[in-house]
C-alpha positions in Angstrom: 4.2 -68.8 58.6 2.5 -70.8 55.9 1.3 -69.2 52.8 -2.4 -69.2 52.5 -3.8 -69.3 49.0 -7.1 -67.9 48.4 -8.7 -69.3 45.2 -12.4 -68.7 46.1 -13.7 -66.0 43.7 -16.8 -65.6 46.1 -14.7 -63.8 48.7 -15.6 -60.1 48.8 -13.0 -57.9 50.3 -13.8 -54.4 51.1 -11.2 -51.4 51.0 -10.2 -51.9 54.6 -9.3 -55.6 54.0 -7.1 -54.8 51.0 -3.6 -53.7 52.3 -1.6 -51.0 50.5 1.0 -52.4 48.2 4.0 -50.1 47.6 4.7 -49.7 44.0 8.4 -50.6 44.4 7.3 -54.1 45.3 6.0 -54.6 41.8 9.2 -54.8 39.9 8.5 -57.4 37.1 5.7 -58.8 35.0 2.2 -57.5 34.6 -1.1 -58.2 36.2 -3.6 -59.8 33.8 -7.2 -58.7 33.8 -8.2 -62.2 34.9 -6.1 -61.8 38.2 -7.8 -58.6 39.3 -11.3 -59.1 40.3 -13.7 -56.5 39.0 -14.7 -53.8 41.5 -18.0 -52.2 41.1 -17.9 -48.3 41.1 -20.6 -48.6 43.9 -18.1 -50.1 46.0 -16.1 -46.8 46.1 -18.2 -44.9 48.3 -15.9 -42.2 49.8 -12.3 -40.9 49.7 -10.2 -39.7 46.7 -7.5 -41.1 44.5 -4.0 -39.7 44.9 -2.9 -37.7 41.9 0.0 -40.0 41.5 -2.3 -43.0 41.0 -4.2 -41.5 38.1 -2.4 -41.6 34.8 -2.7 -38.6 32.5 -4.0 -40.8 29.7 -6.8 -41.9 32.1 -8.1 -38.4 32.0 -7.1 -37.2 28.5 -8.9 -40.0 26.9 -12.2 -38.8 28.0 -11.5 -35.0 27.4 -12.0 -33.1 24.1 -9.2 -30.5 23.7 -10.5 -26.9 22.9 -8.5 -24.2 20.8 -9.8 -20.8 21.2 -7.4 -19.2 18.6 -10.1 -19.3 15.9 -12.5 -17.4 18.1 -9.8 -14.9 19.2 -8.7 -14.3 15.6 -12.2 -13.8 14.4 -13.0 -11.2 17.2 -9.6 -9.5 16.4 -10.6 -9.4 12.7 -14.0 -7.9 13.5 -12.4 -5.3 15.9 -10.1 -4.1 13.1 -13.0 -4.0 10.6 -15.3 -2.1 13.1 -12.5 0.4 13.9 -11.8 0.9 10.1 -15.6 1.4 9.4 -16.0 3.9 12.3 -12.6 5.6 11.7 -11.7 5.0 15.4 -8.6 6.0 17.2 -6.4 3.4 19.0 -8.3 1.7 21.9 -7.9 -1.4 24.2 -10.2 -3.7 26.0 -9.5 -6.1 29.0 -7.6 -8.5 26.5 -7.1 -6.7 23.3 -5.6 -3.5 21.8 -6.6 -2.3 18.3 -5.4 0.5 16.1 -6.0 1.3 12.4 -3.9 4.6 12.3 -6.8 6.9 12.0 -4.5 9.3 13.9 -1.1 9.3 15.3 -2.1 8.3 19.0 -1.0 4.7 18.6 2.2 5.4 16.6 5.3 5.9 18.7 9.1 5.8 18.4 9.1 5.7 14.6 12.6 5.1 13.2 12.6 5.8 9.4 8.9 5.1 9.4 6.0 7.7 9.0 2.2 7.7 9.4 0.5 8.7 6.2 -2.7 10.8 6.3 -4.3 8.1 4.4 -4.1 6.0 7.5 -1.1 3.6 7.2 2.6 3.2 8.4 5.2 3.1 5.8 9.0 3.9 5.3 7.9 6.5 2.6 8.5 10.0 3.5 7.1 13.0 1.3 8.5 16.5 1.3 7.4 19.4 -0.8 9.1 22.7 -2.3 8.5 25.3 -4.9 9.7 24.0 -8.3 12.1 26.6 -9.7 11.9 25.0 -13.1 8.2 25.1 -13.5 6.8 27.0 -16.5 3.1 26.5 -16.4 0.2 24.2 -15.7 -3.4 24.3 -16.8 -5.7 24.8 -13.7 -9.0 23.3 -14.6 -10.3 23.1 -11.0 -12.4 26.3 -11.4 -15.5 25.2 -13.2 -16.7 26.7 -16.5 -13.6 28.9 -17.0 -12.7 29.4 -20.6 -9.8 29.3 -21.2 -8.7 27.3 -18.2 -6.8 29.3 -15.6 -2.9 29.1 -15.8 -0.5 28.5 -12.9 2.6 30.1 -14.1 6.1 30.9 -12.8 6.6 34.5 -11.9 7.4 36.8 -14.8 7.5 34.1 -17.4 5.0 36.0 -19.7 2.9 32.9 -20.6 -0.8 33.7 -21.0 -3.9 32.6 -22.9 -5.6 34.2 -25.8 -7.3 33.3 -29.0 -10.5 31.4 -29.7 -11.4 29.3 -26.6 -15.1 28.7 -26.7 -16.6 25.3 -26.0 -14.0 23.9 -23.5 -16.0 21.8 -21.1 -14.9 21.2 -17.5 -15.4 17.6 -16.4 -14.7 15.6 -13.3 -10.9 15.1 -13.2 -8.7 12.2 -11.9 -6.6 14.1 -9.5 -8.6 17.3 -8.9 -12.2 18.5 -8.8 -12.2 19.0 -12.6 -10.5 18.3 -15.8 -10.8 19.6 -19.4 -13.1 17.8 -21.6 -12.9 17.9 -25.5 -15.5 16.3 -27.5 -13.8 16.0 -30.9 -15.2 19.2 -32.3 -13.3 22.2 -33.8 -14.9 24.7 -31.4 -13.0 23.7 -28.4 -9.4 25.1 -28.6 -7.2 27.7 -27.0 -3.6 29.0 -27.4 -0.7 30.4 -25.4 1.1 33.4 -26.6 4.7 32.7 -27.9 7.2 33.2 -25.3 10.9 32.1 -24.7 9.7 29.8 -21.8 7.9 27.8 -24.4 11.0 27.1 -26.3 12.3 23.7 -25.5 16.2 24.1 -25.8 17.4 22.0 -22.9 16.0 19.3 -20.6 12.2 19.5 -20.1 9.2 17.3 -19.1 5.6 17.6 -20.2 3.2 15.5 -18.2 -0.6 15.1 -17.8 -3.4 12.7 -17.2 -5.2 11.5 -20.4 -8.7 9.8 -20.6 -9.3 8.7 -24.1 -13.0 8.3 -25.0 -13.1 7.6 -28.9 -9.5 8.9 -30.1 -7.6 8.3 -33.3 -3.9 8.2 -33.9 -4.0 11.7 -35.5 -5.4 13.5 -32.5 -3.3 16.4 -31.5 -3.0 17.7 -27.9 -0.8 20.7 -28.7 1.5 22.1 -31.2 4.0 24.9 -31.6 3.5 25.5 -35.2 4.5 28.6 -37.3 2.9 29.8 -40.6 3.4 27.5 -43.4 3.1 24.3 -41.1 6.6 24.6 -39.7 6.7 23.1 -36.3 9.0 23.3 -33.4 7.2 20.5 -31.6 3.9 18.9 -31.4 2.3 16.3 -29.1 -0.4 13.7 -29.5 -2.4 12.9 -26.4 -1.4 9.2 -26.2 2.3 10.3 -26.0 3.6 10.5 -29.5 5.9 13.6 -29.6 7.8 15.2 -32.3 10.6 17.8 -31.7 11.8 19.1 -35.0 14.7 21.2 -34.0 16.4 18.5 -31.9 15.4 15.5 -33.9 13.4 13.7 -31.3 10.4 11.4 -32.1 8.3 9.2 -29.9 5.5 7.1 -31.4 4.0 3.6 -31.6 2.4 3.5 -28.2 -1.2 4.1 -29.3 -2.3 0.6 -28.5 -1.0 0.9 -24.8 -4.1 3.0 -23.9 -7.5 1.7 -22.7 -10.5 3.9 -23.5 -12.5 5.4 -20.7 -9.7 5.1 -18.2 -7.2 7.6 -16.9 -3.6 7.3 -17.8 -0.5 9.3 -16.5 1.7 10.4 -19.4 5.2 12.0 -19.2 7.5 13.2 -22.0 10.9 13.8 -20.9 14.1 15.2 -22.5 17.1 14.2 -20.6 20.5 15.1 -22.3 20.5 13.2 -25.6 17.5 11.0 -24.5 13.7 11.6 -25.2 11.7 9.2 -22.8 8.1 8.5 -22.6 6.5 7.3 -19.3 3.0 5.6 -19.0 1.7 5.4 -15.5 4.7 4.0 -13.5 7.1 2.9 -16.2 9.2 4.2 -19.0 7.9 2.4 -22.1 9.9 4.1 -24.9 13.1 6.0 -25.5 14.5 7.9 -28.4 17.8 9.7 -29.0 17.8 13.4 -29.7 20.1 14.2 -32.6 20.9 17.7 -31.6 21.3 19.8 -28.4 20.0 23.0 -30.0 16.6 24.0 -31.4 15.5 26.0 -34.3 12.9 28.3 -32.8 9.8 29.3 -34.6 7.8 32.4 -34.0 4.6 30.6 -33.0 2.1 30.3 -30.3 1.3 27.0 -28.6 -2.2 25.7 -29.7 -4.1 23.2 -27.7 -6.5 20.6 -29.3 -5.7 20.0 -33.0 -4.8 23.6 -34.0 -1.8 24.9 -35.9 -0.6 27.9 -37.8 -2.7 30.9 -37.0 -5.8 29.2 -35.9 -7.6 25.8 -35.9 -6.6 24.7 -39.3 -6.8 20.9 -39.0 -9.3 18.2 -38.0 -7.0 16.5 -35.5 -9.3 17.3 -32.6 -9.2 15.3 -29.3 -12.2 13.2 -28.1 -11.3 12.7 -24.5 -10.3 14.4 -21.2 -7.1 16.1 -20.0 -6.3 16.8 -16.3 -3.3 18.6 -14.9 -1.3 19.4 -18.0 2.2 20.8 -17.0 5.5 22.0 -18.6 8.8 22.0 -16.6 12.2 23.0 -17.8 14.0 20.0 -16.2 14.2 16.2 -16.6 11.8 15.2 -13.9 12.6 11.5 -13.9 16.2 11.5 -15.3 15.7 8.4 -17.5 14.5 6.2 -14.5 13.2 2.7 -15.5 10.2 3.0 -13.1 8.5 6.0 -11.5 5.8 6.8 -9.0 3.1 8.7 -10.8 1.7 11.7 -9.2 -1.6 11.4 -7.1 -2.2 15.1 -6.9 -2.9 18.0 -9.3 0.1 18.8 -11.3 1.5 22.3 -10.4 4.6 24.3 -9.3 5.1 22.4 -6.2 7.7 19.5 -6.2 6.9 16.5 -4.3 9.9 14.5 -3.3 9.1 10.9 -2.2 11.9 9.0 -0.4 11.8 5.3 0.7 13.9 4.2 3.7 15.1 0.7 3.2 14.5 -0.2 6.7 12.5 1.2 9.7 10.3 0.3 12.6 7.7 1.5 15.1 6.0 0.5 18.2 2.8 1.2 20.1 2.3 2.9 23.4 2.7 0.9 26.5 -0.4 -1.0 27.4 -1.1 -2.0 30.9 -2.4 -5.6 31.4 -4.9 -6.4 34.2 -2.5 -9.3 35.3 0.8 -10.8 34.3 1.0 -11.9 30.6 3.4 -14.6 29.4 1.7 -15.4 26.0 0.6 -12.9 23.4 -0.9 -12.9 20.0 -1.6 -10.4 17.2 -3.2 -9.8 13.8 -2.0 -7.2 11.3 -3.4 -6.0 8.2 -1.0 -4.7 5.6 -0.9 -3.7 1.8 1.7 -4.6 -0.9 1.5 -1.2 -2.5 4.3 -2.3 -4.8 6.0 -5.8 -5.1 5.4 -8.6 -2.7 6.5 -8.2 0.9 7.6 -11.5 2.5 6.2 -12.0 6.0 8.9 -12.4 8.7 11.6 -11.0 6.4 10.2 -7.7 4.9 7.7 -7.3 7.5 8.7 -8.6 11.1 6.6 -8.5 14.2 7.9 -8.6 17.8 6.0 -8.7 21.0 6.9 -7.8 24.6 5.2 -7.9 28.1 7.9 -6.1 30.0 7.7 -2.6 28.3 10.1 -3.5 25.4 13.0 -4.6 27.5 12.7 -8.1 25.8 11.0 -8.5 22.5 10.2 -11.9 21.1 10.1 -12.2 17.3 6.8 -13.8 16.0 6.5 -16.1 13.0 3.5 -14.8 11.4 1.3 -16.9 8.9 -0.9 -15.6 6.3 -4.7 -15.4 6.6 -7.4 -14.7 4.0 -7.4 -11.2 2.6 -9.0 -8.6 4.9 -10.4 -6.6 1.9 -9.4 -6.2 -1.8 -5.8 -5.5 -1.9 -5.4 -5.7 2.0 -3.7 -8.7 3.4 -3.8 -10.2 6.9 -1.2 -12.3 9.0 -1.5 -13.8 12.5 0.5 -15.1 15.4 -1.1 -16.9 18.4 0.2 -17.9 21.9 3.7 -16.5 21.5 5.7 -17.0 24.6 7.2 -13.7 26.0 9.0 -12.7 29.2 6.2 -12.3 31.7 5.0 -8.8 32.6 2.1 -6.4 32.6 3.6 -3.6 30.4 2.7 -4.7 26.6 4.1 -3.6 23.4 4.3 -4.7 19.8 7.1 -3.7 17.4 6.9 -3.8 13.6 10.0 -3.6 11.5 10.4 -3.2 7.7 13.2 -4.4 5.5 14.2 -4.2 1.8 11.9 -1.3 1.1 12.3 0.5 -2.1 10.1 2.7 -4.4 8.4 0.8 -7.0 9.7 -2.6 -6.1 8.7 -3.1 -2.3 6.4 -0.8 -0.7 4.7 -2.2 2.5 1.9 -0.4 4.2 0.7 -1.5 7.6 -3.0 -0.8 7.8 -4.0 -2.1 11.3 -3.0 -4.1 14.3 -5.0 -6.1 16.8 -2.9 -7.2 19.8 -4.2 -10.2 21.9 -3.3 -10.9 25.5 
């Protein structure tokens, strides 16, 4: 059969007149645009194109991709904020689970982790016991009590007496009230001499100090006998003289900021005399003797010595939670965690587990889930915790049988001191029983203290 060449461009072929050409017949070359006559869209009146004949690029070039992660993350952030503001317990919606640890309903299977009543999860555990080495503390939480009430160890014989007018009770840092001194000579009191006030072995004196307009000669207390012979005396900014044992701490006056609370602790530990300010040891001296020359003298507070208030070294500032204990409370540690409650006869022991983890209760999804996401809020209470190393997030959709480890990325801070991190569209083993697991690593008091404040799980 002869080959018929059609060169007339005026010939108009409809769809029925164009035979199908198998793609396998087109093995080489390409069709130029000039060899394919234009076919007006109006000529395609019915039928559909087979999927195989429409290239993906023909569709995607006309489509704008849409990423909903920003919206999901914003909604999750708002959910955590709303739960925090309203102090809500854990709850879930059709596609989200939210917990800010207002209570323990969303905290399960904690291994070396604990829910703190201040509404966060940490590896820090706190235990309390009666302090057998406690001597006395000033209890200023009873307003307008002159002198302030004493908390004392049973049978130690310590009690207040003497001139004590003018001591004003003011708002304190760790309790309802503290003691206010205005620099005048009418605000002082004393403790009767007692063997429990003799500092022969290890001891700790600690308190909170709020300077207003102090001078370097201000004196918080002194155990001074007649003739100005002292056993010890203490200036409120931490300068301490211990005559019988050769101790002396000084030179830290500039470390204090006026109109601000500071925690101060003076500790004798063996041959060391240590001074702590807030969370760190800032000075150390060596005690030259292990014995003390005792004076028959009372302990006077606020600039007094001898048999009465005989000097002008009166305090202008506030004192809260003054305490004396017959033990080395910090044992020459370089860093400490300052107390956050009123100093008293209760020992609070804080322990940090280096590692730990916790999960949430099982959440039932309305349909099978193969991708999950989450936002967490957390706090670096000490040090800087690295995401995905010190704080690790894992997600599961099969009730924890398989956890997938997330790679979290940082987000803008949730609030002052509260950070945020996220993960979106993490592929997990499909299922309807959802959980998250958060693990801690490298935790240590004063160096790395992570606190998980909230979680919003997306599914």
